[in-house]
C-alpha positions, 0 to 999 in steps of 0.5 A, spaced: 426 465 329 427 462 336 422 459 340 421 462 347 419 458 353 419 463 358 412 463 359 413 456 363 416 460 369 409 464 370 405 461 376 400 458 372 405 454 367 409 452 373 403 449 376 401 445 370 408 443 369 408 440 376 402 437 375 404 433 369 410 431 372 406 428 378 401 425 374 407 422 369 411 419 375 404 416 378 403 413 371 410 410 371 410 407 378 403 404 377 406 401 370 412 398 374 407 396 380 404 391 374 411 389 372 412 387 379 406 383 380 407 380 373 414 377 376 411 375 382 405 371 378 410 368 374 414 366 380 408 363 384 406 359 377 413 356 378 412 354 385 405 351 384 407 347 378 413 344 382 408 342 387 403 339 382 408 335 378 412 333 385 411 325 386 405 324 391 407 322 398 403 320 404 399 325 407 402 324 414 409 325 412 407 331 408 404 334 414 409 332 418 415 335 414 411 342 413 410 342 421 406 349 422 407 352 415 401 349 412 401 354 406 407 351 403 402 345 402 397 348 397 396 343 391 401 338 393 399 331 391 398 326 396 396 319 397 391 318 402 388 311 404 382 310 408 374 308 409 369 313 406 363 315 411 358 318 407 353 319 413 357 325 415 357 328 408 357 335 407 355 339 400 358 346 399 353 351 395 354 356 390 359 352 385 359 351 378 361 346 373 361 348 365 356 354 367 351 350 371 350 351 378 351 345 383 354 343 389 361 340 391 361 334 395 365 333 401 366 326 404 370 325 410 375 319 409 377 315 416 384 315 415 386 311 422 381 310 428 378 317 430 382 321 425 379 324 418 380 328 412 375 331 408 375 329 401 372 334 396 370 328 391 367 333 386 361 337 383 354 335 383 348 338 380 343 342 384 338 336 384 342 332 388 341 337 394 341 332 400 347 328 403 349 323 402 348 324 395 346 318 390 353 319 387 356 314 393 363 313 394 367 307 394 365 302 400 371 299 404 378 301 404 380 306 398 386 309 396 385 316 393 390 321 389 389 328 391 391 335 392 392 338 399 388 344 400 387 349 405 381 351 410 377 357 407 376 362 413 369 366 413 370 373 411 370 379 416 362 380 414 361 373 412 355 369 414 356 366 421 353 358 420 348 356 426 350 351 431 348 344 430 349 339 424 350 342 417 349 339 411 350 345 406 355 350 408 358 356 404 365 354 405 370 348 407 371 351 414 375 346 418 374 349 424 366 349 423 366 342 420 370 339 426 364 340 431 360 335 427 365 330 426 366 324 431 374 324 431 380 329 429 380 332 422 386 333 419 389 341 418 387 341 411 382 338 406 384 334 399 381 335 392 380 328 389 384 327 383 380 322 378 382 318 372 375 319 370 371 325 368 364 323 365 361 320 372 358 324 378 361 327 382 365 331 376 372 332 378 375 339 379 380 341 375 387 342 376 390 349 377 392 353 371 400 354 372 400 358 365 396 364 366 400 370 368 394 374 368 393 381 365 399 385 369 403 386 362 397 389 359 396 393 364 403 395 365 403 397 357 397 401 358 400 405 364 406 407 361 402 409 355 398 414 359 405 417 361 407 418 354 400 421 352 401 425 358 408 428 356 407 428 349 400 432 350 403 437 354 409 438 350 404 439 344 400 444 348 407 448 350 409 448 343 402 451 341 402 456 346 409 458 344 408 459 337 402 463 338 406 467 342 411 468 337 406 470 332 403 475 336 410 478 337 
């Protein structure tokens, strides 16, 4: 006996069909959006991997080559030489290492007379809450291998630091820290790459270029929701049609 679907032309079913179509289209587009985010993340990882693996250059040459486009320098490896000034040291609060709370130690390195770059030397526990910390940097002229990092801006509704000399800060905001440095700061800071991982300050980890995030899983979920919406509505229509046929 022929199954009749004329009821789909009624206002109620037409509206329901339109809703299902809109919801399905929404789910499909959300899935495609997650696919695009995955592709963008893969591209970002390739770019980041190339920066991390590139041969280190001097900080001055790298900054000169980049000009005003500092965003392209994040995680580029550089070699820096100079003299540490622990008397100007600053701690960044609310940092963890293996689930333990502590600070990041930021020590200015004088790379030329009156020119400094901030060096994140790594993590120390909460007991080292007063700079300069006991885990002192080497004295005299040193050469460090480091990753370039960018200034961290205060969020729109973030706390404004008070005037004066700061010893503990919430972020590495170069413009704010410049106010207490007796010289010119480089427009970037650097994260020291240490060959030893068992002494304080504990070195920070290198960026993970293999993590592509959960976007593929999210895309599959959105596509599954689209299929569920269509199949579920199909069963609903089929059931209603059979009931109508039985009653006729």
